[in-house]
ZAGU-868646 format. One record per atom (N, C-alpha, C): residue in one letter; x, y, z. Coordinates in steps of 0.02 Angstrom, whole numbers, padded with zeros to 5 digits, always signed. Each point is the difference from the previous one (the first is absolute). Last residue first. Example, Ala and Ser with C-alpha at 12.3 -4.5 7.8 and 13.67 -1.06 7.14 Angstrom:
<sites>
S+00642-00112+00354
S+00042+00059+00003
S-00039+00055+00037
A+00015-00286-00004
A-00045+00059+00000
A+00045+00060+00000
</sites>
This chain:
<sites>
M-03753+02141-02470
M-00075-00004+00021
M-00035+00050+00021
M+00246-00004-00072
M-00058+00010-00050
M-00068-00018+00027
R+00176-00019+00148
R-00016+00055-00002
R-00041+00029-00067
E+00062-00230+00069
E-00031+00040+00036
E-00006+00079+00014
P+00138-00152-00180
P-00069+00013+00011
P-00044+00010+00052
S+00215+00138-00089
S-00015-00067+00037
S-00083-00008-00011
F+00134+00185-00095
F-00026-00037-00037
F-00007-00066+00036
Y+00078+00193+00095
Y-00060+00024-00032
Y-00038-00071-00040
H+00176-00009+00166
H-00031+00052+00027
H-00059+00012-00075
F+00180-00151-00013
F-00041-00027+00049
F-00076+00060+00018
A+00173+00060-00152
A-00060-00061-00028
A-00051-00031+00048
L+00179+00174+00061
L-00052+00015-00030
L-00061-00053-00028
A+00209-00072+00111
A-00061+00046+00054
A-00034+00002-00044
F+00156-00102-00146
F-00037-00047+00049
F-00058+00036+00059
S+00144+00131-00120
S-00028-00053-00060
S-00064-00017+00051
I+00183+00092+00119
I-00045+00046-00027
I-00045-00033-00032
V+00188-00152+00040
V-00044+00029+00050
V-00065+00049-00005
S+00150-00035-00165
S-00042-00069-00001
S-00039+00023+00059
V+00164+00189-00060
V-00071-00008-00043
V-00055-00071+00023
I+00210+00020+00127
I-00045+00047+00015
I-00044-00004-00059
I+00156-00153-00029
I-00042-00024+00061
I-00041+00065+00006
G+00142+00036-00183
G-00057-00058-00008
G-00038-00001+00077
I+00152+00141-00015
I-00047+00018-00040
I-00033-00034-00005
I+00197-00082+00085
I-00037+00048+00065
I-00076+00027-00053
F+00135-00133-00109
F-00030-00036+00047
F-00019+00044+00030
I+00112+00122-00161
I-00037-00031-00027
I-00042-00048+00049
T+00202+00107+00076
T-00067+00028-00023
T-00063-00008-00041
Y+00189-00143+00049
Y-00017+00008+00061
Y-00060+00052-00018
T+00114-00048-00198
T-00045-00069+00031
T-00018+00023+00059
V+00137+00165-00111
V-00059+00006-00027
V-00052-00064+00026
R+00215-00002+00080
R-00023+00065+00027
R-00081-00010-00021
L+00154-00153-00095
L-00047-00027+00100
L-00015+00056+00014
I+00111+00023-00203
I-00067-00041-00018
I-00027-00012+00075
S+00193+00130+00022
S-00063+00032-00045
S-00041-00024-00026
Y+00188-00109+00102
Y-00039+00035+00048
Y-00053+00046-00028
K+00128-00146-00147
K-00026-00033+00046
K-00065+00037+00062
R+00152+00101-00171
R-00056-00039-00030
R-00033-00032+00055
N+00185+00083+00061
N-00035+00046-00012
N-00073-00041-00027
L+00202-00121+00035
L-00043+00009+00069
L-00065+00075-00025
V+00133-00085-00161
V-00039-00052+00021
V-00038+00033+00058
L+00165+00131-00089
L-00044-00001-00027
L-00052-00026+00028
G+00184-00032+00125
G-00032+00058-00003
G-00054+00018-00052
L+00156-00160-00040
L-00050-00030+00060
L-00033+00053+00034
F+00146+00056-00182
F-00054-00054-00020
F-00057-00020+00049
Y+00215+00121+00049
Y-00055+00022-00035
Y-00053-00015-00035
L+00187-00122+00113
L-00054+00055+00045
L-00043+00044-00023
D+00140-00128-00144
D-00038-00059+00051
D-00058+00041+00052
K+00172+00101-00152
K-00072+00008-00025
K-00029-00039+00047
T+00185+00063+00078
T-00035+00047+00009
T-00074-00036-00052
L+00172-00144+00040
L-00015+00005+00061
L-00069+00062-00002
S+00138-00043-00201
S-00036-00045+00026
S-00066+00001+00060
T+00199+00145-00049
T-00059+00005-00045
T-00076-00036+00004
Y+00229-00043+00133
Y-00045+00068+00025
Y-00081+00015-00072
I+00165-00169-00056
I-00047-00021+00065
I-00037+00053+00029
Y+00136+00059-00170
Y-00052-00064-00046
Y-00033+00003+00071
E+00194+00109+00034
E-00049+00034-00015
E-00068-00014-00042
K+00215-00155+00084
K-00068+00045+00055
K-00036+00049-00031
D+00095-00223-00115
D-00004+00077-00012
D-00037+00024+00067
K+00075-00228-00031
K+00046+00041-00029
K-00026+00049-00005
V-00174-00122+00053
V+00050+00017+00046
V+00067+00025+00004
L-00175-00061-00174
L-00030+00038+00033
L+00061+00033+00077
E+00049-00178-00190
E+00022+00047-00017
E-00052+00080+00039
Q-00007-00221+00088
Q+00046+00014+00003
Q+00038+00071-00034
I-00227-00080-00014
I+00017+00040+00071
I+00074+00007+00009
A-00083-00109-00195
A-00031+00084-00004
A+00006+00040+00074
W+00057-00246-00051
W+00054+00042-00061
W-00036+00080+00015
E-00129-00159+00096
E+00085+00006+00050
E+00023+00027-00049
Y-00190-00034-00096
Y-00020+00048+00068
Y+00082+00019+00010
D+00001-00161-00169
D-00025+00076-00016
D+00002+00032+00062
Q-00001-00223+00050
Q+00071+00019-00029
Q-00003+00087-00028
L-00205-00132+00078
L+00046+00020+00023
L+00066+00026+00011
K-00209+00058-00154
K+00032-00061+00013
K+00062+00019+00052
M-00259+00125-00052
M+00068+00009-00032
M+00041-00094+00054
K-00245+00110+00041
K+00016-00024-00031
K+00064-00020-00056
H-00033+00127+00197
H-00034-00059+00024
H+00005-00037-00036
F+00063+00228-00018
F+00058-00045-00013
F-00025-00072+00028
N-00109+00222+00047
N+00058+00005-00081
N+00046-00047-00008
G-00170+00001+00197
G-00034+00026-00048
G+00043+00017-00092
F+00112-00015+00245
F-00022-00071-00039
F-00038+00008-00065
F+00176+00188+00094
F-00092-00001+00016
F+00007-00087-00048
L+00201+00111+00002
L-00019-00024+00101
L-00084-00005-00009
L+00120+00072-00191
L+00032-00066+00004
L-00037-00026+00069
N-00044+00194-00210
N-00007-00013+00089
N+00001-00068+00038
V+00083+00125-00254
V-00054-00024+00026
V+00023-00010+00068
K+00102+00135-00154
K-00066+00026-00013
K-00034-00060+00059
K+00235+00021-00073
K-00012+00033+00071
K-00071+00000+00002
N+00154-00079-00169
N-00046+00078-00022
N-00007+00013+00061
K+00080-00211-00018
K+00048+00065-00027
K-00023+00037+00013
V-00186-00157+00041
V+00081+00003+00045
V+00028+00058-00013
D-00137-00033-00159
D-00064+00038+00059
D+00065-00001+00038
E+00089-00127-00173
E-00007+00078-00019
E-00031+00042+00042
K-00012-00234+00009
K+00063+00016+00039
K+00022+00060-00021
T-00271-00062+00040
T+00059-00012-00047
T+00077+00031+00028
F-00264-00104+00128
F+00053+00057-00022
F+00046-00017-00034
Q-00237-00078+00104
Q+00038-00002-00032
Q+00032+00066-00001
G-00203-00050+00109
G+00056-00038+00031
G+00059-00028-00056
S-00214+00164-00004
S+00006-00046-00056
S+00042-00084+00038
T-00121+00155+00180
T+00011+00023-00064
T+00023-00074-00049
V-00179+00048+00211
V+00073-00046-00020
V-00015+00015-00069
N-00155+00076+00211
N+00006+00028-00072
N+00084-00040-00021
P-00219-00043+00211
P+00109+00022-00040
P-00032+00010-00054
R-00184+00056+00199
R+00022-00038-00070
R+00078+00022-00033
T-00148+00100+00169
T+00055-00051+00043
T+00006-00031-00065
A-00151+00152-00023
A+00067+00032+00027
A+00045-00049+00026
L-00201-00073-00089
L+00047+00058-00073
L+00058+00029+00049
V-00176-00104+00135
V+00048-00069-00050
V+00061+00046-00027
A-00162+00120+00107
A+00056-00006+00030
A+00028-00068-00027
L-00196+00111-00120
L+00070+00033+00003
L+00055-00025+00050
V-00206-00116-00013
V+00050-00020-00057
V+00066+00049-00013
M-00160-00012+00189
M+00034-00064+00008
M+00057-00003-00074
S-00163+00196+00029
S+00066-00004+00081
S+00035-00049-00033
I-00202+00000-00117
I+00051+00039-00047
I+00058+00017+00050
V-00151-00152+00071
V+00003-00027-00054
V+00076+00058-00033
S-00163+00071+00172
S+00041-00033+00039
S+00070-00047-00062
F-00178+00150-00071
F+00063+00029+00046
F+00035-00044+00023
T-00192-00067-00083
T+00040+00008-00061
T+00071+00035+00034
V-00175-00082+00158
V+00057-00068-00043
V+00051+00054-00064
F-00156+00122+00114
F+00018-00021+00042
F+00060-00063-00036
I-00175+00111-00116
I+00051+00033+00028
I+00061-00030+00038
V-00200-00132-00057
V+00065+00006-00048
V+00036+00048+00003
T-00164-00001+00174
T+00064-00083-00016
T+00033+00019-00047
P-00159+00152+00014
P+00031+00023+00059
P+00071-00085-00008
Y-00192-00001-00152
Y+00046+00041+00003
Y+00051+00025+00045
I-00180-00166+00038
I+00057-00024-00066
I+00039+00049-00007
L-00173+00011+00173
L+00083-00020+00039
L+00043+00011-00085
Y-00252+00003+00005
Y+00035+00061+00018
Y+00048-00014-00002
T-00120-00187-00023
T+00027+00033-00083
T+00037+00069+00051
N-00121-00180+00140
N+00063+00039+00008
N+00040+00040-00070
S-00226-00111+00013
S-00003+00043+00054
S+00077+00028-00004
P-00018-00185-00148
P-00039+00064-00014
P+00003+00048+00048
N+00154-00202+00000
N-00055+00019+00033
N-00038+00063-00028
D+00225-00084-00058
D-00039-00021-00042
D-00073+00003+00039
L+00210+00064+00103
L-00055+00068-00044
L-00052-00030-00051
K+00138-00110+00194
K-00038+00027+00002
K-00041+00047-00049
P+00204-00107-00032
P-00048-00062+00018
P-00076+00027-00001
I+00191+00151+00014
I-00001-00005-00070
I-00065-00050-00009
L+00126+00041+00226
L-00053+00053-00036
L-00037-00025-00074
N+00159-00147+00128
N-00077+00013+00047
N-00051+00050-00038
S+00232-00079-00091
S-00036-00069+00008
S-00084+00045+00062
L+00163+00151-00131
L-00025-00064-00035
L-00037-00060+00033
V+00093+00177+00108
V-00057+00031-00033
V-00026-00065-00042
V+00199-00029+00123
V-00090+00003+00032
V-00045+00004-00037
S+00215-00012-00105
S-00030-00057+00029
S-00056+00009+00048
I+00093+00204-00090
I-00026-00027-00031
I-00018-00079-00008
I+00129+00114+00176
I-00074+00035-00001
I-00024-00031-00065
I+00215-00103+00046
I-00040-00003+00052
I-00080+00047-00011
A+00157+00065-00152
A-00007-00086+00008
A-00031-00037+00033
N+00095+00224+00018
N-00082+00004-00024
N+00006-00068-00029
V+00148+00019+00131
V-00050+00033+00062
V-00069-00002-00077
S+00242-00076-00047
S-00052-00047+00047
S-00057+00024+00027
L+00137+00128-00154
L-00041-00051-00041
L-00034-00060+00050
L+00109+00200+00085
L-00054+00027-00018
L-00009-00077-00034
I+00171-00036+00115
I-00039+00016+00037
I-00076+00024-00038
N+00185-00034-00132
N-00010-00078+00031
N-00051+00032+00037
A+00112+00167-00065
A-00040-00012-00064
A-00026-00055+00032
K+00145+00097+00146
K-00040+00042-00008
K-00061-00040-00051
T+00216-00088+00014
T-00057-00012+00047
T-00054+00038+00012
D+00148+00033-00165
D-00026-00064-00002
D-00028-00004+00057
A+00107+00177+00023
A-00052+00002-00058
A-00031-00054-00014
I+00183+00006+00149
I-00049+00040+00031
I-00072-00021-00046
D+00216-00068-00087
D-00047-00044+00044
D-00063+00015+00021
S+00145+00135-00109
S-00030-00020-00040
S-00040-00053+00048
L+00136+00136+00101
L-00062+00041-00035
L-00038-00043-00036
T+00203-00084+00069
T-00048+00004+00037
T-00072+00029-00013
L+00186-00005-00144
L-00009-00058+00014
L-00059-00010+00067
H+00092+00215-00041
H-00033-00013-00062
H-00032-00071+00008
N+00159+00033+00149
N-00076+00063+00027
N-00031-00014-00071
K+00219-00088-00017
K-00030-00052+00047
K-00076+00033-00002
L+00150+00116-00135
L-00024-00071-00026
L-00046-00046+00048
T+00111+00209+00092
T-00047+00013-00049
T-00039-00056-00026
V+00193-00038+00138
V-00048+00017+00035
V-00056+00026-00037
R+00181-00058-00126
R-00017-00066+00053
R-00058+00014+00023
F+00096+00168-00128
F+00012-00067-00026
F-00062-00028+00031
L+00129+00155+00122
L-00065+00025-00022
L-00025-00051-00047
T+00200-00075+00079
T-00058+00015+00045
T-00043+00024-00029
Q+00181+00004-00121
Q-00030-00088+00004
Q-00069-00002+00057
I+00121+00207-00025
I-00026-00010-00069
I-00029-00070-00006
G+00126+00087+00183
G-00049+00039+00000
G-00032-00018-00069
R+00217-00103+00026
R-00064-00024+00055
R-00045+00010-00018
D+00127-00006-00211
D+00008+00046+00047
D-00060-00028+00060
P+00123-00158-00183
P-00076+00054-00005
P+00007+00032+00055
S+00237-00070-00088
S-00057-00045+00006
S-00047+00052+00015
E+00211+00031-00027
E-00002-00001-00071
E-00096-00033+00026
S+00152+00050+00166
S+00006+00054-00019
S-00064+00016-00074
K+00076-00202+00131
K-00066+00054+00028
K-00007+00035-00035
Y+00164-00120-00068
Y-00070-00054-00004
Y-00044+00046+00019
K+00215+00070+00032
K+00002+00008-00070
K-00091-00035-00029
A+00110-00022+00214
A-00024+00082-00003
A-00009+00002-00064
K+00071-00224+00043
K-00063+00031+00030
K-00033+00061+00000
I+00195-00061-00095
I-00044-00016-00034
I-00067-00009+00016
A+00184+00071+00140
A+00012+00058-00059
A-00076-00034-00057
E+00079-00122+00175
E-00037+00048+00037
E-00024+00060-00072
K+00136-00200-00021
K-00070-00018-00009
K-00036+00056+00048
K+00228+00031-00047
K-00031-00012-00063
K-00092-00012+00022
A+00137+00014+00170
A-00005+00056-00027
A-00028+00000-00053
I+00059-00194+00089
I-00055+00042+00054
I-00027+00080-00016
E+00192-00130-00107
E-00051-00039-00009
E-00078+00024+00038
K+00227+00089+00064
K-00035+00024-00099
K-00038-00029+00000
E+00091-00074+00196
E-00031+00054+00014
E-00031+00051-00065
A+00132-00223+00003
A-00087+00016+00024
A-00037+00043+00013
K+00218+00020-00066
K-00031-00027-00054
K-00087-00018+00013
Q+00165+00068+00178
Q-00020+00057-00076
Q-00030-00034-00048
E+00068-00135+00172
E-00060+00035+00034
E-00024+00069-00054
K+00189-00146-00052
K-00049-00047-00001
K-00083+00043+00015
K+00235+00064+00006
K-00040+00006-00043
K-00068+00000-00019
I+00102+00000+00209
I-00024+00046-00022
I-00010+00001-00070
K+00093-00195+00069
K-00054+00016+00048
K-00042+00048-00016
K+00216-00048-00080
K-00037-00025-00040
K-00082-00002+00023
L+00187+00106+00126
L-00024+00029-00065
L-00040-00031-00040
N+00074-00103+00201
N-00043+00043+00009
N-00017+00044-00080
K+00148-00168-00020
K-00067-00018+00025
K-00040+00038-00006
D+00224+00053-00002
D-00035-00008-00083
D-00075-00032+00013
K+00133+00058+00201
K-00014+00033-00037
K-00038+00012-00068
G+00092-00184+00121
G-00064+00024+00032
G-00030+00049-00006
A+00203-00051-00092
A-00039-00064-00020
A-00069+00017+00016
Q+00191+00102+00074
Q-00024+00028-00090
Q-00053-00053-00012
W+00126-00008+00229
W-00069+00035+00000
W-00022+00012-00074
N+00197-00141+00068
N-00036-00004+00016
N-00069+00044+00005
E+00199+00033-00146
E-00001-00062+00025
E-00070-00038+00023
K+00048+00226-00017
K+00003-00014-00070
K-00034-00084+00011
A+00076+00102+00178
A-00045+00023-00014
A-00041-00018-00067
Y+00226-00051+00074
Y-00034-00033+00057
Y-00067+00023-00037
D+00149+00125-00099
D-00013-00096-00022
D-00025-00020+00044
T-00036+00269-00032
T+00051-00054+00039
T-00029-00077-00050
N-00109+00203-00050
N+00053+00014-00033
N+00072-00057+00048
Y-00285+00021-00109
Y+00026-00024+00055
Y+00093+00026-00020
K-00216+00153-00097
K+00029-00074-00020
K+00051-00011+00065
H-00238+00187-00110
H+00050-00037+00049
H+00048-00048-00016
E-00129+00112-00138
E+00034+00054+00032
E+00048-00051+00049
K-00139-00095-00155
K+00035+00047-00042
K+00017+00029+00056
G-00132-00174+00070
G-00002-00010-00070
G+00058+00051-00030
L-00101+00039+00220
L+00017-00063+00006
L+00039-00009-00087
M-00111+00182+00041
M+00055+00004+00053
M+00040-00065-00015
T-00182+00050-00128
T+00035+00022-00022
T+00068+00005+00056
M-00200-00105+00041
M+00026-00034-00048
M+00045+00047-00029
N-00090+00086+00180
N+00011-00056-00003
N+00043-00029-00043
A-00137+00175-00065
A+00045+00022+00064
A+00051-00050-00022
K-00205-00067-00076
K+00047+00036-00040
K+00063+00002+00028
L-00157-00048+00139
L-00006-00067-00046
L+00060+00013-00038
W-00116+00174+00099
W+00054-00007+00039
W+00028-00065-00020
E-00169+00109-00138
E+00059+00041+00014
E+00069-00044+00042
K-00223-00095-00015
K+00040-00013-00045
K+00061+00043-00013
Q-00145+00018+00190
Q+00037-00054-00013
Q+00038-00021-00050
S-00021+00249+00074
S-00048-00060+00003
S+00038-00060-00021
Y+00094+00201+00157
Y+00009-00054-00078
Y-00051-00023+00001
T+00123+00231+00115
T-00085-00055+00018
T+00008-00019-00090
A+00193+00150+00168
A-00024-00033-00059
A-00079-00036+00019
I+00108+00141+00162
I+00063+00001-00043
I-00015-00015-00067
G-00112+00018+00226
G-00024+00048-00063
G+00072-00014-00044
L-00047-00132+00176
L+00052+00045+00024
L-00024+00054-00053
L-00096-00194+00001
L-00030+00024+00062
L+00047+00069+00015
S+00022-00135-00194
S-00058+00038-00005
S-00040+00044+00068
L+00213-00138-00028
L+00006+00044-00037
L-00076+00058+00000
E+00025-00197+00128
E+00035+00027+00024
E+00005+00072-00028
E-00123-00198-00096
E-00033+00038+00046
E+00032+00080+00014
R+00134-00173-00116
R-00065+00046-00069
R-00042+00039+00065
L+00167-00139+00098
L+00030+00059-00018
L-00049+00053-00054
F-00068-00215+00079
F+00010+00077+00075
F+00028+00038-00033
E-00036-00191-00162
E-00059+00037+00003
E-00014+00048+00068
C+00169-00135-00057
C+00026+00071-00030
C-00065+00020-00015
T+00033-00195+00127
T+00039+00057+00033
T-00003+00065-00046
E-00117-00197-00065
E-00029+00043+00043
E+00017+00058+00041
M+00099-00126-00202
M-00054+00025-00009
M-00041+00023+00047
Y+00211-00142+00051
Y+00000+00067-00034
Y-00057+00046-00021
S+00057-00227+00125
S-00051+00044+00041
S+00002+00090-00039
K+00130-00202-00052
K-00056-00031-00020
K-00040+00067+00037
K+00244+00067-00075
K-00050-00022+00063
K-00045-00026-00040
A+00177+00136-00115
A-00005-00070+00015
A-00040-00048+00026
F+00041+00258+00015
F-00045-00022-00072
F+00008-00084+00004
H+00063+00105+00204
H-00032-00028-00007
H-00018-00010-00087
S+00219+00080+00063
S-00028-00072+00005
S-00072-00024+00005
A+00123+00227-00038
A-00065-00025-00043
A-00004-00064+00009
D+00163+00104+00140
D-00055+00042+00009
D-00066-00015-00049
A+00226-00124+00013
A-00039-00003+00051
A-00089+00051+00013
D+00176+00031-00177
D-00039-00062-00010
D-00073-00032+00047
R+00150+00218+00019
R-00076-00019-00070
R-00012-00052+00005
I+00175-00002+00141
I-00045+00060+00037
I-00054+00002-00065
I+00193-00108-00071
I-00021-00044+00042
I-00057+00045+00033
E+00135+00099-00148
E-00042-00039-00016
E-00049-00041+00039
E+00158+00159+00082
E-00053+00016-00049
E-00044-00040-00017
K+00218-00066+00079
K-00066+00008+00071
K-00080+00031-00037
I+00178-00044-00179
I-00013-00060+00030
I-00057+00002+00068
N+00054+00216-00168
N+00020-00072+00038
N-00022-00033+00023
Q-00075+00173-00122
Q+00063+00025-00009
Q+00033-00074+00021
P-00269+00051-00074
P+00040-00024+00043
P+00071+00011-00032
E-00205+00149-00063
E+00035-00056-00030
E+00044-00028+00041
H-00239+00131+00035
H+00063-00005+00035
H+00028-00064-00046
Y-00238+00074+00022
Y+00024+00007-00095
Y+00073+00008+00028
R-00141+00007+00201
R-00028-00055-00053
R+00059+00012-00071
K+00076+00008+00252
K-00026+00044-00039
K-00004-00042-00068
T+00152-00080+00153
T-00066-00002+00019
T-00061+00033-00055
A+00225+00042+00075
A+00008-00030-00045
A-00057-00041-00014
L+00057+00142+00187
L-00020+00035-00062
L-00019-00048-00073
I+00089-00095+00213
I-00070+00029+00001
I-00021+00027-00061
I+00219-00070+00010
I-00041-00036-00007
I-00083-00001+00001
D+00150+00171+00063
D-00002-00011-00086
D-00035-00066-00016
Q+00016+00056+00226
Q-00015+00053-00026
Q-00007-00007-00083
V+00113-00144+00146
V-00062+00007+00005
V-00037+00019-00022
S+00223+00061-00019
S-00010-00062-00044
S-00086-00025+00023
Q+00110+00153+00120
Q+00002+00030-00072
Q-00026-00051-00046
I+00029-00060+00228
I-00041+00064+00000
I-00031+00011-00077
I+00191-00108+00060
I-00047-00059-00013
I-00065+00039-00019
D+00181+00123+00040
D+00019-00040-00040
D-00067-00054-00014
K+00032+00139+00194
K-00034+00039-00050
K+00013-00046-00058
K-00005-00107+00219
K+00025+00018-00054
K-00033+00025-00044
V-00135-00014+00220
V+00048-00054-00030
V-00002+00060-00056
G-00081+00063+00216
G+00083-00021-00021
G+00005-00054-00052
Q-00241+00092+00084
Q+00031-00093+00029
Q+00082-00011-00010
S-00115+00201-00074
S-00015-00008+00073
S+00030-00065+00015
E+00014+00034-00212
E+00047+00042+00018
E-00019-00005+00074
L-00160-00109-00115
L+00052-00043+00003
L+00063+00032+00016
F-00217+00102-00018
F-00003-00037+00037
F+00078-00022-00017
N-00030+00150-00126
N-00005+00037+00047
N-00007-00062+00072
S+00016-00057-00253
S+00056+00031+00028
S+00013+00020+00074
A-00225-00092-00076
A+00059-00050-00002
A+00082+00034+00019
I-00178+00140-00067
I-00036-00038+00072
I+00068-00047+00032
A+00020+00110-00197
A+00018+00059+00043
A-00023-00051+00046
C-00041-00115-00180
C+00060+00001-00004
C+00054+00061+00068
S-00242-00025-00086
S+00014-00067+00067
S+00080-00012+00009
Q-00093+00159-00135
Q-00028+00031+00077
Q+00014-00056+00033
E+00056-00006-00239
E+00003+00047+00036
E+00002+00005+00086
E-00138-00127-00140
E+00054-00034+00002
E+00057+00035+00041
H-00228+00085-00044
H+00008-00044+00062
H+00075-00022+00002
G-00117+00175-00146
G+00070-00030+00011
G-00004-00021+00066
D-00210+00020-00034
D+00023+00051-00043
D+00085-00003+00026
S-00190-00108+00131
S+00023-00024-00051
S+00034+00022-00043
G-00032+00048+00279
G-00022+00001-00077
G+00031-00048-00054
K+00086-00015+00228
K-00007+00084-00006
K-00036+00018-00064
T+00039-00219+00064
T-00051+00025+00075
T+00006+00079-00018
Y+00132-00134-00180
Y-00106-00020+00023
Y-00030+00045+00061
G+00240-00065-00017
G-00022+00085-00016
G-00070-00001-00004
T+00091-00210+00052
T-00009+00056+00054
T+00000+00037-00020
D+00066-00179-00142
D-00062+00035+00002
D-00033+00037+00035
H+00241-00114-00001
H-00042+00033-00059
H-00041+00015-00021
L+00094-00111+00211
L-00005+00067-00002
L-00015+00025-00076
W+00077-00226+00035
W-00054+00025+00062
W-00029+00062+00012
A+00158-00083-00166
A-00074-00016-00018
A-00025+00008+00057
A+00204+00078+00016
A-00038+00026-00039
A-00081-00024-00006
L+00175-00106+00133
L-00053+00064+00023
L-00024+00037-00060
T+00115-00211-00071
T-00059+00001+00041
T-00044+00059+00052
L+00184+00032-00160
L-00070-00022-00033
L-00060-00026+00038
A+00240+00058+00089
A-00042+00055-00031
A-00073-00022-00033
D+00135-00160+00105
D-00018+00037+00043
D-00027+00059-00043
I+00106-00148-00121
I-00067-00020+00015
I-00032+00052+00062
D+00204+00056-00089
D-00037+00000-00048
D-00084-00036+00026
E+00201-00018+00129
E-00012+00080+00016
E-00073+00023-00046
P+00124-00218-00004
P-00043+00020+00066
P-00025+00051-00020
K+00051-00099-00235
K+00031+00018+00068
K-00041+00026+00055
L-00067-00213-00185
L+00005+00090+00008
L+00056+00004+00055
D-00097-00213-00176
D+00053+00036+00051
D+00015+00064+00002
L-00237-00138-00037
L+00067+00032-00033
L+00036+00011+00077
S-00232-00075-00005
S+00017-00042-00041
S+00088+00032-00037
N-00123+00083+00191
N+00015-00064+00015
N+00026-00041-00049
I-00084+00219-00039
I+00055-00005+00052
I+00024-00076+00010
I-00221+00025-00087
I+00046+00007-00063
I+00084+00008+00043
E-00191-00032+00143
E+00019-00040-00032
E+00030-00005-00060
K-00043+00197+00156
K+00044-00062+00027
K+00014-00051-00058
T-00147+00166-00074
T+00060+00020+00009
T+00056-00047+00043
S-00232-00054+00008
S+00011-00011-00077
S+00069+00029+00000
K-00089+00051+00198
K+00023-00085-00005
K+00021-00003-00056
V-00042+00215+00040
V+00038-00029+00034
V+00021-00071-00028
V-00197+00104-00074
V+00066+00011-00053
V+00054+00003+00045
R-00205-00054+00098
R+00001-00046-00069
R+00077+00023-00043
R-00082+00151+00184
R+00031-00085+00041
R+00022-00058-00067
T-00103+00228-00046
T+00073+00002+00017
T+00040-00089+00022
H-00255+00039-00060
H+00058-00006-00041
H+00067+00014+00002
K-00140-00013+00180
K-00019-00037-00028
K+00062-00020-00059
L-00050+00201+00135
L+00041-00035+00009
L+00014-00055-00018
N-00072+00176-00175
N-00005-00012+00074
N+00036-00040+00033
H-00103+00062-00255
H+00065+00016+00039
H-00007+00016+00071
Y-00207-00062-00108
Y+00057-00030-00018
Y+00059-00012+00036
L-00194+00139+00066
L-00021-00082+00008
L+00047-00037-00038
Y-00016+00252+00102
Y+00048-00027-00050
Y-00018-00068-00006
K-00116+00142+00138
K-00042-00014-00088
K+00053-00034-00023
R+00017+00072+00228
R-00044-00046-00007
R+00000-00028-00076
D+00207+00130+00075
D-00069+00015-00014
D-00028-00047-00001
L+00225+00015+00137
L-00032-00014-00071
L-00062+00008+00011
Q+00117-00001+00199
Q+00000+00037-00028
Q-00023+00003-00062
N+00016-00181+00131
N-00015+00060+00055
N-00031+00064-00051
S+00123-00204-00068
S-00078-00011+00029
S-00023+00047+00029
L+00203+00025-00102
L-00052-00024-00055
L-00073-00036+00019
L+00179+00069+00139
L-00008+00042-00036
L-00051-00013-00037
D+00098-00166+00124
D-00041+00072+00041
D-00031+00038-00053
T+00141-00156-00100
T-00042-00034+00028
T-00073+00044+00044
A+00231+00085-00054
A-00036-00011-00074
A-00069-00032+00034
F+00143-00021+00175
F-00006+00100-00022
F-00054-00007-00058
S+00100-00223+00062
S-00045+00051+00058
S-00032+00062-00018
E+00164-00112-00131
E-00068-00038-00023
E-00052+00015+00049
T+00233+00097+00029
T-00045+00016-00065
T-00083-00031-00013
K+00135-00076+00178
K-00036+00075+00022
K-00027+00020-00085
D+00138-00200-00001
D-00080-00019+00034
D-00021+00079+00016
I+00194+00026-00114
I-00065-00039-00049
I-00053-00023+00028
I+00200+00066+00126
I-00019+00058-00034
I-00074-00025-00059
E+00132-00164+00133
E-00052+00055+00048
E-00019+00055-00056
S+00139-00151-00104
S-00062-00022-00016
S-00037+00020+00068
M+00219+00055-00053
M-00050+00043-00026
M-00072-00021+00002
</sites>
């Protein structure tokens, strides 16, 4: 019989190597060899009849050859392949029938009826006890996906494995219980641990999603950030323009005071008094307006708890809290961050009052530049008229 077993091994190896779809990442020659090895381990621990040993060994080699015909009804296909091959080799019909019965016993929900069926079922599930179980079952998961049979998420796959190892499967033979049950229990603990880790990750993702949904929308954040930045930039530009006017007019007045006014003591230069007064007046008015444009307006710097509770105070503007005690301001900020609506309201108020400040600055600056231009023109004209009509040379 050893010759038939050797031929069966060669036949199964050739069939699974050359005619099996490459998508079968789990149910392949490697799986078959493991089942054969596990079957022999159990057989060696028992005192079986030679014909039962032969039937088990043949069935182990041939039990998954039906996958070469497809996944549906592969056990029946394996029986047909085994029957045709063994008949061609002159194997007795009772052995062939025993091989077929053993192969059919590998169906998922089959309850074993005798020791041979118990052996093949335990051997077919020996990988449940292996250290490489998690890696091996990943091949099965991918195989199912590639064949279009089922697609599992990580969470669903862990649950399916938990059900299989924890509730559905059990070892039948004493050898499997003594040698493989402990390894299976360890793998069951690994699955539980991974399930727990997966739940923690899912919990964190749920919290993150909840926080994201409750947090301000990115578009709203960008709106306030860009608009506030633009307002501050415009405020800086206004201050720069006011400083330019202050500097120019300060230089003008310095030149007038140092060079022109001392000459007015001379009676011959009295005709320059009015143009000089006009010139200085317009310069002084321009400086005053420039100062007013940049002059800060600070409010009382205090608020009450009722103002915070009623959302009447803008806590983001220093002018509203600069006289407050630190602990009072900390309390107010804590109240602010608890209420998303209050945050939006405060940002809106900050934006609105910045706009009012900008309007005031640019309105004053517009008047200031207008006065400065008019002053320059009027002063130049007045000096020209004074030189033309009232200079001593013209009066002679």
